[in-house]
C-alpha positions in Angstrom: 81.3 90.4 107.7 80.9 91.3 111.3 81.7 95.0 111.3 81.1 98.3 109.4 84.2 99.8 110.4 87.8 98.9 111.0 91.3 100.8 111.1 95.1 99.9 111.4 98.4 101.6 111.6 101.7 100.9 109.9 105.0 102.6 110.5 106.9 104.3 107.7 110.4 103.2 106.4 113.4 105.1 105.1 115.7 103.0 102.9 119.3 104.0 103.0 120.6 101.2 100.8 119.1 98.9 98.3 119.8 96.4 95.5 117.0 95.8 93.0 116.1 92.0 92.7 114.0 91.4 89.5 111.6 88.5 89.2 108.6 87.7 87.0 106.6 86.8 90.1 105.8 89.9 92.2 106.1 87.9 95.3 109.7 87.3 94.7 110.5 90.5 93.3 111.7 93.1 95.6 115.0 94.5 97.0 117.7 93.7 99.7 119.3 96.6 101.6 119.0 98.4 104.8 116.7 101.2 106.2 115.2 102.6 109.4 111.4 101.9 110.6 109.8 105.1 111.9 107.0 105.6 114.4 105.7 108.4 112.3 103.6 106.4 109.7 100.1 106.2 108.7 96.6 105.2 110.0 94.0 103.8 107.5 90.2 103.6 108.1 88.0 101.5 106.0 84.2 101.6 106.2 80.8 101.1 104.1 80.0 104.6 103.4 77.3 105.0 100.6 77.6 108.9 101.0 81.4 109.1 100.6 82.8 105.9 99.0 86.2 105.7 97.4 89.8 106.3 98.4 91.1 109.4 100.5 94.6 110.4 101.2 94.8 112.9 103.9 91.3 114.1 103.6 91.3 114.4 100.0 89.6 111.8 97.5 92.0 110.6 94.9 91.4 109.0 91.6 95.0 107.6 90.7 95.4 105.2 93.5 96.4 102.0 91.8 98.4 100.6 95.0 95.4 101.0 97.2 93.0 99.7 94.5 94.9 96.7 94.0 94.9 96.0 97.8 91.2 96.7 98.1 90.3 94.4 95.2 92.5 91.4 96.4 91.1 91.5 99.8 87.4 91.7 98.6 88.2 88.7 96.2 89.4 86.8 99.2 86.3 87.6 101.3 83.0 85.7 101.4 81.1 88.9 100.2 78.7 87.6 97.4 78.2 90.8 95.4 81.9 91.9 95.4 81.7 94.6 92.9 78.8 96.4 94.5 80.5 96.1 97.9 83.7 97.6 96.4 81.6 100.6 95.1 80.3 101.2 98.7 83.7 101.2 100.4 85.6 104.1 102.0 89.2 103.9 102.5 90.8 106.9 104.3 94.5 107.0 104.9 96.2 109.8 106.9 100.1 110.2 106.7 102.4 111.6 109.5 105.2 111.7 106.9 105.3 113.3 103.5 104.1 111.2 100.6 106.4 110.7 97.6 109.6 111.7 99.5 111.3 108.4 100.4 109.5 107.3 103.6 107.9 104.3 102.1 104.4 105.9 102.4 102.9 103.7 99.6 103.9 100.5 101.4 102.7 101.8 104.6 99.5 102.9 103.2 98.9 99.5 101.3 99.7 97.4 104.5 97.6 99.5 106.9 94.6 99.2 104.2 95.1 95.5 103.9 95.1 95.1 107.7 92.0 97.2 108.2 90.2 95.2 105.4 91.2 92.0 106.7 89.4 93.1 110.1 86.4 94.5 108.2 86.0 91.6 106.0 86.7 89.0 108.6 88.8 87.3 106.1 91.0 85.7 108.9 94.3 86.1 107.1 97.5 86.0 108.8 100.1 88.9 109.0 102.3 87.2 106.3 99.4 86.7 104.2 98.1 90.3 104.4 101.7 91.8 103.9 102.3 89.7 100.8 99.2 91.3 99.2 100.5 94.8 100.1 104.0 93.9 98.7 102.5 92.7 95.5 100.5 95.8 95.2 103.7 98.0 95.4 105.6 95.9 93.0 102.8 95.7 90.4 102.4 99.5 90.6 106.0 100.2 90.8 105.6 102.4 94.0 108.2 100.3 96.1 110.2 97.1 96.4 111.3 96.4 100.0 109.3 98.7 102.3 106.5 96.4 103.1 108.5 93.6 104.8 110.2 96.0 107.3 106.9 98.1 107.9 105.1 94.6 108.8 107.6 93.6 111.7 109.5 96.7 112.6 112.9 96.3 114.2 114.5 99.7 114.2 117.3 99.6 111.8 116.4 96.7 109.4 118.5 94.5 107.2 116.8 93.0 104.3 118.9 90.0 103.3 116.4 88.1 101.0 113.8 90.0 98.8 110.1 89.7 99.1 107.4 90.1 101.8 107.2 88.4 105.2 107.1 84.7 104.7 109.3 84.9 101.6 112.0 87.7 102.3 114.4 87.4 105.2 115.1 90.4 107.4 117.5 91.1 110.4 118.0 94.0 112.8 121.1 96.2 113.6 121.1 96.3 117.3 121.3 100.1 118.3 119.7 100.6 121.7 121.1 104.1 121.9 119.6 105.5 118.5 116.1 106.6 119.3 115.2 109.0 116.5 116.0 110.7 113.4 116.0 114.3 112.0 115.2 115.1 108.4 114.5 117.9 106.1 112.3 117.2 102.8 113.0 119.2 99.5 110.1 117.7 97.4 108.9 114.6 95.8 110.1 112.1 93.6 108.7 109.7 91.2 109.8 105.9 92.4 108.1 104.5 89.3 110.1 106.6 86.8 113.3 105.6 88.5 112.4 101.8 88.7 111.7 101.7 85.1 114.9 103.2 83.8 117.7 100.6 83.0 120.6 103.1 83.6 119.4 104.0 87.1 118.9 100.3 88.2 122.4 99.4 87.0 123.9 102.3 88.9 121.8 101.5 92.0 122.7 97.9 92.0 126.5 98.4 91.5 126.5 101.1 94.4 124.2 98.9 96.5 126.3 95.7 96.3 129.6 97.6 97.4 127.6 99.4 100.2 126.1 96.0 101.6 129.3 94.3 101.4 130.8 97.1 103.6 127.9 97.1 106.0 127.8 93.4 106.7 131.4 93.7 107.7 130.4 95.9 110.6 126.6 96.2 111.0 126.3 99.1 113.4 124.5 102.5 113.2 127.6 104.6 112.2 128.7 102.2 109.5 125.1 102.1 108.1 124.9 106.0 107.7 128.4 106.0 106.2 127.7 103.5 103.5 124.2 104.9 103.0 125.7 108.3 102.4 128.4 106.9 99.9 125.6 105.0 98.3 123.3 108.0 97.8 126.2 109.9 96.3 127.2 107.3 93.8 123.7 106.7 92.5 123.5 110.5 91.6 119.6 110.6 92.1 119.8 113.5 94.6 119.1 117.1 94.1 121.7 119.8 94.6 120.1 120.9 97.8 120.3 117.4 99.1 124.0 117.3 98.5 124.7 120.8 100.1 122.8 119.4 103.3 124.9 116.5 103.4 128.0 118.4 103.2 126.7 121.0 105.8 126.0 118.1 108.3 129.4 116.6 107.6 130.9 120.0 108.5 129.3 119.9 111.9 131.1 116.2 112.4 127.9 114.2 111.6 126.7 112.0 108.8 123.8 112.7 106.9 122.3 110.4 103.9 119.2 110.6 101.5 116.0 108.7 101.7 115.6 106.3 98.8 113.9 107.3 96.6 113.1 110.8 97.5 114.8 114.1 98.1 114.9 113.9 101.9 118.0 114.3 103.8 118.3 112.5 107.3 120.5 112.1 110.2 120.6 110.0 113.3 119.7 112.2 116.4 119.8 115.8 116.0 121.5 118.3 113.5 121.7 122.0 113.9 123.1 122.3 110.2 119.8 120.8 108.8 117.8 124.0 110.0 119.8 125.8 107.3 117.8 124.1 104.8 114.3 124.2 105.9 112.0 123.0 108.6 113.6 120.1 110.5 111.2 117.5 111.6 111.8 114.4 113.7 110.5 110.9 114.2 111.2 108.3 116.8 112.7 105.0 115.5 110.2 102.1 115.7 110.8 98.6 117.0 107.3 97.5 116.2 105.4 96.7 113.0 102.0 97.3 111.7 98.9 96.4 113.7 95.1 96.6 113.7 93.9 99.3 115.9 
């Protein structure tokens, strides 16, 4: 170990369409689909801190942080630290998000990935991006907090098509070329539990049926407008959104634009700007990112 402090950044990721791909091996379990990588993401700092050890999210210590704990333990296990349990007890992991957590921004994946990258630096494990991202992906799958965000957040690419499930090195991604699309606008109505949805068979069946139709249509014409159209139709067919989301989508349609819902959350987003969204709450924006996660 060469340093006592390290930090890393990860973009966030909104999923517009997805199909759940099950597998007994968490490295091969995941999703295919399409989403948008956002510059608004998170920064994680890791350090040896005997005074304030533990996991913090947005400045508050958390006890139920299974995804981060999984990453932490895996990274320490792969290090050359001798007294591993003693070392874990001294670690402080602090993640600050620029997007709301639990609202469809792939925050858990971004947190896992930035934590793994920062620990890779702190512990001098010399793992590659693919190896680090695979740990973050497994952490998401094992803890039912996500399925396909990590691979998009690791490498960026703007509007990302996930064509084969799994993390970098196993999954396969492509990008929709959209040089004129530079940002999204969104309104968030509340949190939603990804774990509850991913464990319900009726939801999975509905998601996969709608996802297969959406991906087939999108791949015929992979461009931003088509992505938004099929993402909107997908979100409506899944019937997982709140009434406020549905009302916001209709209001945006009335102004001649297309909005959809960030999966899995109660967040409505649109490419560019939308005056109609302002009727439903505070409108926030994020630039679209063409870069992935990195060590700061």
